[in-house]
N, C-alpha and C positions, 0 to 999 in steps of 0.2 A: 385407724384415723384418730386424730386428736379431737376431742369434743370442743365446740365453740363455748366461750364463756359468755356471761350475760351481756357484755358489751359487743358481742359479735366477733371477738378475736379468736383466731384459731392458733393454738399453741403446739409446740413441738413435743412429740413423745420423747421420753428420756430413758436411756438404758443405764442401769447402775450395776456396778460390780464391787461388792464388799463395802457398801456405804449405807446399808439399811438402817443402822441406829440413827444416823443423821436425819433420815426422812421420817423418823418417829418423833422428832422434836416438835414441840407445839408451834413454834414460829415458822416451821417449814410447811405448815398446812396451807398457807396462802399460795405457795408455789405448787404444791401437790394438786390442788383442786383445778389448776389450769393446764395440767400436763397429763398425758398418758404415761404411766410409770411402769417399767418392766424391770424386774430384778432377775439376774441370771447367776446361777450358782455354777461353779466349776464341777465337773463330774465327781460324785462321791462326797460333795460338801453340803448337800441339802439335808435338812432335818430328817432323821430316820433312814438315812442312806445305808444300804447294806455294805458290809466290808468287802472290798474287792478280793478275789481269790489270789492265792500265793502265785507270784510270777506275773501278775497283771502288769501290762506295759502302760503306764499313765501317759496321757498326751503331753507333749511339750507345750510351752506357752504359745509358740507359733501355731501349733495345731489348734489350740483353743481359740486363737484369733480367727483362724480359718473357718470355725464353726459359726461365727456371728452372721455371715450372709444367709445361712439357712434359717436362723432365728428371725431375721428381718423379713425374709420371704414368707415364712409361715405367718407372721403377724401383719404382713402387708404394710410394713414400714418402708418409706422411701428414704428417710434421713433421720438421724438421731442427734441428741446431745448426750454425750457419754460422761459418766461420773464413776471413777474407780479409785480404789485405795490399794497401794502396794502392788501385788501381782496383777490385780484388776486394772490398775492404771497402766501397767506395762501392756497387758493384752489389748486394751482399747487403743493404745498408741500404735501398736503393731497393726491393728486393723485399720486405723486411720491412715497409715502410710500406704497401704495397698488399696484402700477404697475411700480416697479423700472426698469424692463427690457425695458420699452418703453421711458425712459427719459434719454437723453444723458447728459444734463446739465441744470442748473437752474440759472437764475439771479433774485434775490429776493430783491426788493426795499421796505424798510419800513415794513418788515414783523414783525408781533407780533404773535408768536406761542402759546401764553398763553391764556387760557380762563380768562375771567374777574372774579376776586375774589369778595366776597360779599361787600367789601369796595368800590371797583371800581363800582360795580352795584349800590350801594346806591348813590355814587357821581353822577353817570350818571342820576339816577332818579331825584335827586335834581336839577341838571343842566337843565333837561328837563322842570322843573317847571318855570324857569326864562329865558330860552333862546329858540329861535326858532330852528327848525331842521336845517335850513341853517347855523346858527351861530355855532351849535354844530359840524356840518360837517367841517366847516372852521377851528374850533379849533382842529379837528382831523388831518386835512391836513397840517396846517401851525403852526409855533411856535408863541408864544405870542409876541415876538419881531417883527415878520413879520406882525402880525395882527395890532399891535400898530402903525407900520410904515405906514400901509395902502397904500402900493405901488400900482402901476398900475396893477401888477399881482393879488394882493389881491382884488382890486376893480373888476377886470375882473371876477374872480371866485365867488365873492360874488354876482355879478349880474347874472351870469350863473345859480348858484344854486337857488337863490331866485326866479328867473323867469322861472325855468325849468317847462315845461308843464307836465312832469311826476314826479313832486316832491313827490307825494304820493307813487309812485313806489320806488323812491330813499329812502324814509323813511322806507319802508318795507325791503329793502336791507340793510340799516343801522342797523335796528334791528336784522336782521339775522347775520350780522357781530358781533354785540355786544353779541350775544348768542352763539358764536363759542365755540367749545370744545378745550381743550388743545391738542396740537400735541404730547406732551410727548416725545420729542427728548431725546435720551440717548446716550452720547458719548461712543463709544465702544460697544454699545448694538445692538440689532436687529432692534429697532425702531429708525432708523436714515436715513438720505438721503445718498444714496450710489453713487450718481453721483457727478461730479464736481459742486460746488456751488459758486456763487459770491453774497455775502451779501452787500447791499448798503444802507447807511443812511447819512443824512446831520448832521453836527454838530449842536447842539442845537435843533434838530428836536424833535417833540413829541414822536417819536418812538425810539429814540437813545438807551435808556436803554434796551428796548425789543430786539433790533437787537444785541446789545452787548451780552445779555444773550443767544440769539439764537446761536451766534458764539461760545460761550463757550460749547455748547451742541453738536456741530457737529464735524465730523472728521476733525482734523486740516490739514491732508494731502490732503483733497479734497476741503477745503473751503478757499476762499479768502474773506477778510473783507475790505471794502472800506468805510471809514468815510470821507465825502467830506467837506472841509472847505468852509465857505461862501456860502452854498447852501440851508440853511433853511430846511423846511419840505419836499420839492419836488425837489430833485436834478436833476431829469430827465427834469424839466422845467427850473431850474435856472443855471445848469451847464451841458448842453447837450454835449458840446464839450469834456469835461474831462471824462464824463461817456461813451461817444462813444469810446474814446481811451481805456478806461479800459475794455469795452466789447470786443473790437477787440483783445486785448491782451488775454483776457479770452478764446476767440475762438481759438486763436493760440495755447494756452496751450492744447486745446483739439484736435489739429491736423488740424484745418481748417485755411484758409487764410494765408498760410505760407509765401507767397510772399508780403503780405501787409506790409507797413511801418508805423511806429508811426510818427505822425505829430505834436501833441500837448503835449504829455507827453513823457518824456524820458523813456527808458526801465527800467532804474534803479529805477526811481521814482514809476513807475507802479508796479514793482516787490515788492515794500515795502508794498503792500496790506497785505500780510502775508508772513511768512518765507517759507511757502509751496506753495505760489501762482505761482512761476516761471514756474513750469511745472505741477502743479495740481496733484501731487502724482504719484504713480506708474502706474495708469491706463492711465493718460494722457501721461506719459513718453513713454509707450509702443506704444501708438497711434502715437506720434510725430516721433518716430524712424522708423515707418513703411513707412514714406514718402521718396521719392527719393531725394537724396541730391542735384541733379542737376536740376531737373524739378520742384520739390516742389509738385508733384502730389501725391494724396492719393492712397493707395493701393485699389484695387477693393473691393466693398462691397456694401451693401444696403444703399441707401441714407437716411439721417436723415431728421428731419423736425423741423420747428420753429413755436411755437404757442404763441400768445399774448392773454392773458386772461384779459378781461376788466371788472373791477368792480368799 
């Protein structure tokens, strides 16, 4: 259950996948104190995880999504707001497609909803002959410009990945991600995300084209698209302040945190995410109107939940 805040509001728990650094940012504390936050690691990705034995069959991303209902049942969560990066964004999207009634909203950073084509597969195989697994993962996370600049952030992550004691586990997970199935989003069709969605990508990021394509396939009245300037491949690391404000505005569009003020981004600038982002469509509009105009409290109802899925 999500705890009530001092104003009597009950906020949604959040499930997060691979977005922990963002939630350590100082300006995010206002959000954290109002939500039950759950961080979920993929198998073998947790700190201190033992290396899987030789021949271990790592779960597919679809199988990881199928594990989420067990987590929600164990925690007694009825609904979540999901936040995921990369593979985590894919897993949460796959879950939302099959369990739409339990997902209030999604923040998807660097999502690639497409399966790899045969040319991508061939390029991946050729790269694997000349590059280490750590270098391939870095190329997935950051732009070529960032890698060439070899900033302190790049050096930090290169060292973390290269010396990770569970690098064999990471490689299994990496292979599972590269063997993902196409999510087959269809705008206006049955196979689409039915909750409010905020898509996030950095300009010049390796995933920019994939996120743009994803945006074109989702319901424009439910989807906000944020392409962040000067943020590279990992906007949650390089521009946490701007992303926090966008996230806060996204929550307000869903009817949460009505009394919160914008501090870094103006309302008009944030609203430019998409023409439909201001209130996130009819669903968000009805939820926002259910609030008291004086107290800002939400109408009574079951609390939601926030989940952070880490991949």
